[in-house]
MDAnalysis code that builds the backbone (N, CA, C; Angstrom):
import MDAnalysis as mda
import numpy as np

u = mda.Universe.empty(348, n_residues=116, atom_resindex=np.repeat(np.arange(116), 3), trajectory=True)
u.add_TopologyAttr("name", ["N", "CA", "C"] * 116)
u.add_TopologyAttr("resid", np.arange(1, 117))
u.add_TopologyAttr("resname", ["UNK", "UNK", "UNK", "UNK", "UNK", "UNK", "UNK", "UNK", "UNK", "UNK", "UNK", "UNK", "UNK", "UNK", "UNK", "UNK", "UNK", "UNK", "UNK", "UNK", "UNK", "UNK", "UNK", "UNK", "UNK", "UNK", "UNK", "UNK", "UNK", "UNK", "UNK", "UNK", "UNK", "UNK", "UNK", "UNK", "UNK", "UNK", "UNK", "UNK", "UNK", "UNK", "UNK", "UNK", "UNK", "UNK", "UNK", "UNK", "UNK", "UNK", "UNK", "UNK", "UNK", "UNK", "UNK", "UNK", "UNK", "UNK", "UNK", "UNK", "UNK", "UNK", "UNK", "UNK", "UNK", "UNK", "UNK", "UNK", "UNK", "UNK", "UNK", "UNK", "UNK", "UNK", "UNK", "UNK", "UNK", "UNK", "UNK", "UNK", "UNK", "UNK", "UNK", "UNK", "UNK", "UNK", "UNK", "UNK", "UNK", "UNK", "UNK", "UNK", "UNK", "UNK", "UNK", "UNK", "UNK", "UNK", "UNK", "UNK", "UNK", "UNK", "UNK", "UNK", "UNK", "UNK", "UNK", "UNK", "UNK", "UNK", "UNK", "UNK", "UNK", "UNK", "UNK", "UNK"])
u.atoms.positions = np.array([
    [-24.321, 75.131, 49.834],
    [-23.764, 74.072, 49.029],
    [-24.813, 73.538, 48.074],
    [-24.445, 73.504, 46.858],
    [-25.374, 73.026, 45.831],
    [-25.081, 71.564, 45.553],
    [-26.121, 70.834, 45.236],
    [-25.990, 69.428, 44.870],
    [-26.095, 69.351, 43.367],
    [-25.189, 68.604, 42.736],
    [-25.251, 68.454, 41.283],
    [-23.871, 68.619, 40.680],
    [-23.856, 68.698, 39.350],
    [-22.601, 68.791, 38.621],
    [-21.990, 70.169, 38.832],
    [-20.674, 70.209, 39.015],
    [-19.999, 71.468, 39.291],
    [-19.278, 72.023, 38.078],
    [-18.842, 71.174, 37.170],
    [-18.142, 71.679, 35.983],
    [-18.669, 70.973, 34.741],
    [-18.087, 71.287, 33.585],
    [-18.589, 70.744, 32.315],
    [-18.430, 69.230, 32.233],
    [-17.344, 68.711, 32.797],
    [-17.116, 67.267, 32.759],
    [-18.179, 66.536, 33.566],
    [-18.459, 67.035, 34.762],
    [-19.504, 66.430, 35.579],
    [-20.861, 66.508, 34.889],
    [-21.148, 67.638, 34.247],
    [-22.433, 67.786, 33.541],
    [-22.535, 66.795, 32.393],
    [-21.446, 66.592, 31.668],
    [-21.457, 65.643, 30.552],
    [-21.706, 64.218, 31.059],
    [-21.068, 63.876, 32.156],
    [-21.279, 62.541, 32.734],
    [-22.713, 62.358, 33.205],
    [-23.278, 63.390, 33.818],
    [-24.660, 63.302, 34.285],
    [-25.592, 63.107, 33.108],
    [-25.374, 63.844, 32.018],
    [-26.227, 63.708, 30.833],
    [-26.099, 62.309, 30.232],
    [-24.872, 61.790, 30.188],
    [-24.648, 60.483, 29.581],
    [-25.388, 59.395, 30.358],
    [-25.246, 59.390, 31.667],
    [-25.836, 58.308, 32.467],
    [-27.285, 58.579, 32.849],
    [-27.765, 59.789, 32.582],
    [-29.144, 60.127, 32.902],
    [-30.104, 59.383, 31.978],
    [-29.677, 59.182, 30.749],
    [-30.567, 58.544, 29.779],
    [-30.575, 57.017, 29.929],
    [-29.557, 56.453, 30.552],
    [-29.506, 54.998, 30.712],
    [-30.429, 54.564, 31.840],
    [-31.118, 53.468, 31.598],
    [-31.971, 52.919, 32.638],
    [-31.330, 51.624, 33.117],
    [-31.095, 51.567, 34.374],
    [-30.456, 50.399, 34.936],
    [-31.506, 49.539, 35.604],
    [-31.438, 48.254, 35.327],
    [-32.339, 47.318, 35.994],
    [-31.586, 46.691, 37.164],
    [-32.148, 46.845, 38.321],
    [-31.526, 46.215, 39.482],
    [-31.801, 44.713, 39.430],
    [-30.796, 43.900, 39.673],
    [-31.034, 42.456, 39.649],
    [-31.961, 42.064, 40.786],
    [-32.707, 41.037, 40.565],
    [-33.619, 40.565, 41.596],
    [-32.791, 39.773, 42.599],
    [-32.684, 40.334, 43.751],
    [-31.818, 39.746, 44.765],
    [-32.492, 38.553, 45.432],
    [-33.784, 38.607, 45.562],
    [-34.484, 37.575, 46.315],
    [-34.382, 36.198, 45.649],
    [-34.272, 36.160, 44.337],
    [-34.154, 34.867, 43.672],
    [-32.786, 34.231, 43.910],
    [-31.757, 35.051, 44.060],
    [-30.412, 34.525, 44.220],
    [-30.015, 34.344, 45.687],
    [-30.841, 34.807, 46.602],
    [-30.480, 34.712, 48.015],
    [-30.667, 33.293, 48.534],
    [-29.887, 32.958, 49.563],
    [-30.056, 31.683, 50.253],
    [-31.245, 31.814, 51.187],
    [-31.931, 30.719, 51.332],
    [-33.101, 30.716, 52.204],
    [-32.677, 31.096, 53.630],
    [-33.284, 32.114, 54.211],
    [-32.875, 32.560, 55.556],
    [-33.001, 31.464, 56.615],
    [-34.033, 30.642, 56.494],
    [-34.207, 29.561, 57.480],
    [-33.066, 28.550, 57.381],
    [-32.655, 28.268, 56.132],
    [-31.549, 27.339, 55.937],
    [-30.258, 27.948, 56.480],
    [-30.082, 29.229, 56.268],
    [-28.896, 29.922, 56.775],
    [-28.870, 29.890, 58.304],
    [-29.996, 30.130, 58.946],
    [-30.054, 30.102, 60.407],
    [-29.774, 28.693, 60.937],
    [-30.292, 27.672, 60.250],
    [-30.038, 26.293, 60.679],
    [-28.552, 25.969, 60.566],
    [-27.926, 26.424, 59.486],
    [-26.496, 26.192, 59.304],
    [-25.685, 26.916, 60.373],
    [-26.054, 28.139, 60.669],
    [-25.348, 28.894, 61.698],
    [-25.522, 28.238, 63.069],
    [-26.697, 27.720, 63.341],
    [-26.944, 27.033, 64.606],
    [-26.090, 25.781, 64.712],
    [-26.023, 25.011, 63.619],
    [-25.186, 23.806, 63.616],
    [-23.721, 24.160, 63.862],
    [-23.250, 25.197, 63.207],
    [-21.857, 25.630, 63.384],
    [-21.607, 26.051, 64.830],
    [-22.525, 26.817, 65.401],
    [-22.364, 27.270, 66.784],
    [-22.390, 26.092, 67.752],
    [-23.268, 25.120, 67.501],
    [-23.331, 23.943, 68.375],
    [-22.037, 23.130, 68.296],
    [-21.506, 22.968, 67.087],
    [-20.250, 22.229, 66.927],
    [-19.112, 22.958, 67.643],
    [-19.098, 24.277, 67.529],
    [-18.062, 25.062, 68.199],
    [-18.181, 24.937, 69.715],
    [-19.381, 25.003, 70.243],
    [-19.590, 24.885, 71.686],
    [-19.212, 23.492, 72.177],
    [-19.519, 22.448, 71.394],
    [-19.155, 21.087, 71.793],
    [-17.631, 20.919, 71.820],
    [-16.949, 21.491, 70.827],
    [-15.482, 21.447, 70.816],
    [-14.927, 22.182, 72.027],
    [-15.529, 23.279, 72.395],
    [-15.097, 24.038, 73.570],
    [-15.303, 23.223, 74.843],
    [-16.442, 22.530, 74.945],
    [-16.698, 21.683, 76.121],
    [-15.673, 20.563, 76.224],
    [-15.343, 19.941, 75.079],
    [-14.348, 18.862, 75.075],
    [-12.993, 19.407, 75.507],
    [-12.633, 20.575, 74.986],
    [-11.358, 21.194, 75.349],
    [-11.300, 21.473, 76.848],
    [-12.392, 21.952, 77.409],
    [-12.426, 22.230, 78.847],
    [-12.303, 20.944, 79.655],
    [-12.958, 19.853, 79.182],
    [-12.869, 18.578, 79.894],
    [-11.434, 18.049, 79.881],
    [-10.763, 18.136, 78.733],
    [-9.370, 17.689, 78.645],
    [-8.488, 18.546, 79.548],
    [-8.734, 19.834, 79.557],
    [-7.953, 20.740, 80.413],
    [-8.141, 20.384, 81.883],
    [-9.382, 20.078, 82.274],
    [-9.642, 19.698, 83.667],
    [-8.927, 18.396, 84.023],
    [-8.960, 17.415, 83.116],
    [-8.288, 16.141, 83.368],
    [-6.789, 16.362, 83.531],
    [-6.206, 17.180, 82.670],
    [-4.767, 17.461, 82.767],
    [-4.425, 18.159, 84.076],
    [-5.260, 19.098, 84.487],
    [-5.002, 19.796, 85.748],
    [-5.096, 18.838, 86.926],
    [-6.055, 17.906, 86.901],
    [-6.174, 16.931, 87.987],
    [-4.958, 16.011, 88.017],
    [-4.511, 15.592, 86.830],
    [-3.345, 14.712, 86.769],
    [-2.112, 15.412, 87.315],
    [-1.951, 16.671, 86.962],
    [-0.800, 17.433, 87.459],
    [-0.914, 17.644, 88.965],
    [-2.116, 17.933, 89.454],
    [-2.275, 18.176, 90.884],
    [-2.086, 16.894, 91.696],
    [-2.338, 15.728, 91.099],
    [-2.125, 14.454, 91.792],
    [-0.679, 13.997, 91.674],
    [0.147, 14.782, 90.983],
    [1.575, 14.512, 90.827],
    [1.799, 13.161, 90.148],
    [1.078, 12.921, 89.095],
    [1.251, 11.693, 88.332],
    [2.516, 11.827, 87.507],
    [3.363, 10.802, 87.575],
    [4.585, 10.807, 86.787],
    [4.393, 9.851, 85.617],
    [4.596, 10.354, 84.414],
    [4.373, 9.574, 83.214],
    [5.620, 8.811, 82.778],
    [6.806, 9.292, 83.143],
    [8.060, 8.694, 82.692],
    [8.789, 8.147, 83.916],
    [9.149, 6.877, 83.822],
    [9.912, 6.294, 84.911],
    [11.351, 6.751, 84.758],
    [11.844, 7.433, 85.776],
    [13.183, 7.971, 85.699],
    [14.168, 6.977, 86.296],
    [15.320, 6.880, 85.659],
    [16.366, 6.004, 86.168],
    [17.067, 6.694, 87.326],
    [17.527, 5.872, 88.249],
    [18.300, 6.414, 89.359],
    [19.640, 6.897, 88.814],
    [20.135, 8.010, 89.284],
    [21.426, 8.495, 88.780],
    [22.536, 7.501, 89.122],
    [23.450, 7.336, 88.167],
    [24.554, 6.395, 88.358],
    [25.621, 7.020, 89.248],
    [26.271, 6.150, 89.995],
    [27.364, 6.635, 90.842],
    [28.600, 6.867, 89.976],
    [29.582, 7.513, 90.560],
    [30.814, 7.806, 89.826],
    [31.511, 6.513, 89.421],
    [31.479, 5.526, 90.283],
    [32.110, 4.236, 89.998],
    [31.437, 3.560, 88.801],
    [30.102, 3.597, 88.763],
    [29.362, 2.992, 87.643],
    [29.637, 3.728, 86.334],
    [29.700, 5.062, 86.397],
    [29.981, 5.835, 85.185],
    [31.371, 5.523, 84.647],
    [32.359, 5.405, 85.530],
    [33.725, 5.108, 85.093],
    [33.819, 3.699, 84.505],
    [33.109, 2.742, 85.106],
    [33.113, 1.374, 84.584],
    [32.481, 1.331, 83.201],
    [31.401, 2.087, 83.012],
    [30.742, 2.124, 81.701],
    [31.649, 2.760, 80.652],
    [32.359, 3.819, 81.029],
    [33.281, 4.466, 80.093],
    [34.423, 3.522, 79.731],
    [34.917, 2.777, 80.717],
    [35.994, 1.820, 80.443],
    [35.509, 0.719, 79.492],
    [34.294, 0.247, 79.698],
    [33.727, -0.774, 78.789],
    [33.631, -0.243, 77.370],
    [33.233, 1.021, 77.225],
    [33.128, 1.611, 75.882],
    [34.495, 1.720, 75.218],
    [35.514, 2.103, 75.997],
    [36.868, 2.223, 75.444],
    [37.376, 0.858, 75.011],
    [37.185, -0.153, 75.848],
    [37.636, -1.506, 75.511],
    [36.899, -2.023, 74.284],
    [35.588, -1.751, 74.202],
    [34.810, -2.198, 73.049],
    [35.319, -1.523, 71.775],
    [35.656, -0.237, 71.843],
    [36.164, 0.470, 70.664],
    [37.518, -0.096, 70.251],
    [38.377, -0.389, 71.224],
    [39.690, -0.961, 70.907],
    [39.548, -2.351, 70.294],
    [38.632, -3.145, 70.814],
    [38.403, -4.491, 70.266],
    [37.864, -4.409, 68.841],
    [37.023, -3.439, 68.579],
    [36.476, -3.269, 67.229],
    [37.598, -2.914, 66.253],
    [38.497, -2.016, 66.675],
    [39.637, -1.659, 65.818],
    [40.538, -2.867, 65.583],
    [40.778, -3.642, 66.626],
    [41.626, -4.821, 66.510],
    [41.014, -5.823, 65.530],
    [39.715, -6.062, 65.650],
    [39.033, -6.996, 64.749],
    [39.083, -6.504, 63.303],
    [38.928, -5.203, 63.132],
    [38.986, -4.635, 61.781],
    [40.369, -4.833, 61.164],
    [41.414, -4.596, 61.937],
    [42.777, -4.797, 61.443],
    [43.041, -6.273, 61.135],
    [42.549, -7.148, 61.979],
    [42.733, -8.589, 61.756],
    [42.056, -9.028, 60.458],
    [40.885, -8.467, 60.177],
    [40.187, -8.815, 58.928],
    [40.955, -8.290, 57.723],
    [41.509, -7.094, 57.825],
    [42.301, -6.552, 56.716],
    [43.542, -7.403, 56.465],
    [44.204, -7.811, 57.547],
    [45.402, -8.641, 57.409],
    [45.063, -10.021, 56.832],
    [43.941, -10.550, 57.193],
    [43.543, -11.860, 56.696],
    [43.270, -11.809, 55.201],
    [42.797, -10.664, 54.714],
    [42.492, -10.541, 53.289],
    [43.739, -10.320, 52.449],
    [44.775, -9.730, 53.018],
    [45.989, -9.447, 52.256],
    [46.830, -10.725, 52.069],
    [47.403, -10.865, 50.894],
    [48.252, -12.056, 50.701],
    [49.561, -11.914, 51.482],
    [50.032, -13.015, 52.063],
    [51.262, -12.991, 52.847],
    [52.447, -13.383, 51.949],
    [53.555, -12.739, 52.133],
    [54.717, -13.084, 51.307],
    [55.320, -14.440, 51.749],
    [55.801, -15.161, 50.784],
    [56.454, -16.446, 51.083],
    [57.882, -16.180, 51.520],
    [58.259, -16.772, 52.626],
    [59.599, -16.590, 53.139],
    [60.501, -17.778, 52.768],
    [60.046, -18.645, 51.914],
    [60.844, -19.811, 51.533],
    [61.866, -19.535, 50.482],
])
C-alpha cells in the first residue's frame, strides 16, 4: 500500500495545499488556567456530594417516619348508613328550599293582575 495521492484530483489537491503554510493558533494563551479549572471542578463535586448527603438524610427521616407508622392525615370515622341517609335527606330538602325561594323571588318581581 502506497501513501500519497492516488489519482490526478488528489495530486492537484496535494499541490495546492502543499504551498500553503498554516499557522497553528497558540492554544496556551486561550486556555483556562488548569488550577482554576481544578478548583471549579472540586467546588462542583463538593456541592454535588453535599446535595447527595442531604438527599440521603431526608430519605432516612422519611423511612423512620414510615417505620414508626406516623399518620399525617386525621381520618374521619366512616359514617353509618343512618347518618348517610340523614345527610342525603338534608341535601334534598335544602335543594327544594332553594328552588322554592327562587320561585318566590320571581313571583315577587312579576306584577300581579288587578282583580277589581
